[in-house]
C-alpha positions in Angstrom: 0.0 0.0 0.0 2.9 2.4 0.7 4.3 1.7 -2.8 0.9 2.6 -4.3 0.6 5.8 -2.2 4.1 6.9 -3.3 3.6 6.2 -7.0 0.0 7.5 -7.3 0.9 11.2 -7.9 3.4 10.1 -10.5 0.8 8.1 -12.3 -1.7 10.9 -12.2 0.8 13.3 -13.7 1.6 10.9 -16.5 -2.1 10.4 -17.2 -2.7 14.2 -17.3 0.1 14.6 -19.8 -1.3 11.9 -22.0 -4.8 13.6 -22.0 -3.3 17.0 -22.8 -1.4 15.5 -25.8 -4.6 13.8 -27.1 -6.8 16.9 -26.8 -6.0 18.3 -30.3 -7.0 14.9 -31.9 -10.2 14.7 -29.8 -11.2 18.2 -30.7 -10.6 18.1 -34.4 -11.6 14.4 -35.0 -11.9 13.8 -38.7 -11.9 17.5 -39.5 -8.7 18.2 -41.4 -6.4 20.8 -39.9 -6.3 24.2 -41.6 -3.7 24.6 -44.3 -0.9 26.8 -43.1 1.4 28.6 -45.5 4.8 27.1 -46.0 7.3 29.5 -44.4 10.8 29.1 -45.6 13.2 28.5 -42.7 16.8 29.5 -42.9 19.5 26.8 -42.9 23.1 27.0 -41.9 25.6 24.4 -43.3 29.1 24.1 -41.9 31.2 21.6 -43.7 34.7 20.4 -43.0 36.6 18.8 -45.8 40.0 17.7 -46.8 42.4 20.5 -47.9 43.3 20.3 -51.6 46.7 21.9 -51.0 49.0 23.9 -48.6 47.2 27.1 -49.7 43.9 25.9 -48.1 45.7 25.0 -44.9 47.3 28.4 -44.7 43.9 30.1 -45.3 42.3 28.1 -42.5 45.0 29.0 -40.1 44.7 32.7 -41.0 40.9 32.5 -40.3 41.5 30.8 -36.9 44.1 33.4 -36.0 41.8 36.2 -37.1 38.9 34.8 -34.9 41.3 34.5 -32.0 42.5 38.1 -32.3 38.9 39.4 -32.6 37.9 37.5 -29.5 40.8 39.0 -27.5 40.4 42.5 -29.0 38.1 43.9 -26.2 40.5 42.8 -23.5 43.5 44.2 -25.3 41.6 47.5 -26.0 40.7 47.9 -22.3 44.3 47.2 -21.2 45.8 50.0 -23.2 43.2 52.6 -22.1 42.4 54.2 -18.7 39.9 51.4 -17.9 42.2 49.5 -15.5 42.9 52.5 -13.1 39.3 53.7 -13.0 37.9 50.2 -12.3 40.4 49.4 -9.5 39.9 52.8 -7.8 36.1 52.4 -7.9 36.5 48.9 -6.4 38.6 50.3 -3.6 36.0 52.9 -2.8 33.3 50.2 -2.4 35.6 48.1 -0.2 36.6 51.0 1.9 33.1 52.0 2.6 32.3 48.4 3.7 29.4 47.8 1.3 29.8 44.5 -0.4 27.5 44.7 -3.5 26.5 48.3 -3.6 27.0 49.7 -6.2 26.8 46.3 -8.0 29.5 45.1 -10.3 27.5 46.0 -13.4 27.2 49.6 -12.3 30.9 49.9 -11.4 32.0 48.4 -14.7 29.6 50.5 -16.7 30.8 53.7 -15.0 34.4 52.8 -15.5 33.7 52.1 -19.2 31.9 55.5 -19.6 34.8 57.3 -17.9 37.2 55.5 -20.1 35.4 56.7 -23.2 35.4 60.3 -21.8 39.2 60.3 -21.0 40.2 58.5 -24.2 38.1 60.7 -26.6 41.0 62.9 -27.7 43.1 59.9 -28.5 40.3 58.2 -30.4 39.4 61.4 -32.3 43.0 61.6 -33.5 43.0 58.0 -34.6 39.7 58.5 -36.5 40.8 61.6 -38.3 44.4 60.6 -39.1 44.1 56.8 -39.7 40.6 55.4 -40.1 39.1 58.1 -42.3 42.0 58.2 -44.8 42.1 54.4 -44.9 38.4 54.2 -45.6 38.7 56.8 -48.3 41.6 54.7 -49.8 44.1 57.5 -49.2 46.4 55.4 -47.0 47.7 51.8 -47.3 46.9 49.4 -44.5 50.4 49.4 -43.0 50.6 53.2 -42.7 47.1 53.4 -41.3 48.1 50.8 -38.6 51.1 52.9 -37.7 48.9 56.0 -37.3 46.5 54.0 -35.1 49.4 52.8 -32.8 51.1 56.2 -32.5 48.5 58.1 -30.4 48.0 55.0 -28.2 51.7 54.7 -27.6 51.9 58.4 -26.8 49.1 58.0 -24.2 50.7 55.0 -22.6 54.2 56.6 -22.5 52.7 59.6 -20.7 51.3 57.4 -17.9 54.0 54.6 -17.6 56.5 54.7 -14.8 60.2 54.5 -15.5 60.7 51.7 -13.0 58.1 49.4 -14.5 59.3 50.2 -18.0 62.9 49.4 -17.1 61.7 46.2 -15.6 59.9 45.0 -18.7 62.8 46.1 -20.9 65.2 44.0 -18.8 62.9 41.0 -18.8 62.5 41.1 -22.5 66.2 41.1 -23.1 66.2 44.1 -25.3 69.0 46.7 -25.2 68.4 49.8 -23.2 66.4 52.2 -25.5 67.9 55.6 -26.1 64.5 57.3 -26.4 60.8 56.5 -26.2 60.5 55.6 -29.9 62.9 52.7 -29.5 60.6 51.0 -26.9 58.7 48.1 -28.5 55.0 48.1 -28.1 54.9 44.6 -26.7 57.2 45.8 -24.0 55.3 49.0 -23.4 51.9 47.4 -22.9 52.7 45.2 -19.8 54.8 48.1 -18.3 51.8 50.4 -18.7 49.4 47.9 -17.1 51.8 47.4 -14.1 52.1 51.2 -13.8 48.3 51.5 -13.8 47.9 48.9 -11.1 50.6 50.7 -8.9 48.9 54.1 -9.4 45.5 52.7 -8.6 46.7 51.0 -5.5 48.3 54.2 -4.3 45.1 56.0 -4.8 43.2 53.2 -3.0 45.4 53.6 0.1 44.6 57.4 0.2 40.9 56.5 -0.2 41.0 54.0 2.6 42.5 56.3 5.3 39.5 58.5 6.1 37.2 55.4 6.3 39.6 53.6 8.6 39.7 56.7 10.9 35.9 56.5 11.1 36.0 52.8 12.0 38.6 53.4 14.7 36.6 56.3 16.2 33.5 54.2 16.3 35.3 51.2 17.8 36.9 53.3 20.5 33.5 54.8 21.4 31.9 51.3 21.6 34.7 50.0 23.8 34.4 52.9 26.2 30.7 52.3 26.5 31.3 48.6 27.2 29.6 47.3 24.1 32.1 44.7 23.2 29.7 42.4 21.4 28.4 45.0 19.0 30.2 44.9 15.6 31.8 48.4 15.0 31.5 47.9 11.2 27.7 47.8 11.5 27.6 51.1 13.4 30.2 52.9 11.3 28.7 52.0 7.9 25.9 54.6 8.1 28.3 57.3 9.2 30.7 56.5 6.4 28.0 56.7 3.8 26.6 59.9 5.3 30.0 61.6 5.3 30.8 60.4 1.8 27.5 61.8 0.5 27.8 65.1 2.4 31.3 65.7 1.1 30.1 65.1 -2.4 32.5 62.1 -2.6 31.5 60.8 -6.0 32.3 64.1 -7.7 35.6 64.5 -5.9 36.5 60.9 -6.7 35.7 61.1 -10.4 37.5 64.5 -10.8 40.6 63.1 -9.1 40.6 60.0 -11.3 40.1 61.8 -14.5 42.6 64.5 -13.9 45.2 62.0 -12.8 45.8 61.0 -16.4 48.5 63.0 -18.3 47.3 63.9 -21.8 
């Protein structure tokens, strides 16, 4: 009896599904279904065949390499812009205030992306006017257009990079000591620039942390003097940190400091 009681809901569910599937036939009976127009459906065919020669193999490898570069292009583009510093600084602000998911990660990333577009607009305008437009109008070959694209980006990275990080990457790459900035290879400049951005953003994060730590220490001392040992100081200091940050117009000061920290 216990087996029957356990299986009875399952049997009822199966029976209900069978009845629902038979409803269209019971409703129409012998009446033919209405003729629906034949709608053409798109089809996608992907075929893999044997290569007829070395030329086909080379073409396939070029396509794979192009797809790989396209998939990595967003990450590379963000690494050579101001996105890294802005995102790390905004993350430090959220951690210093003690709020875990406010603002959420989507808001922080979107704000960092918008500020990146704002700070990089002069560089991108120069690239568009001197490289992209002449290339589209067939006034420049592809090689020269690429050089004109890289030049403003290199100039921006060289203005932000630190000498110590650049010397480190030059030494690790095994290249001879460059006599000037033009002799620094781009593949050496990019990691040096990223390291410099991380160092700068961490330095700014330490400065951001100090006033919030002072508030936490003051609240902890007050609670200890009142004998409230079991009350978490972070729970009490959080509203005060948010209130002081809002009253001091913290977001405007933070954004102004981050944007003006870039040397153009």
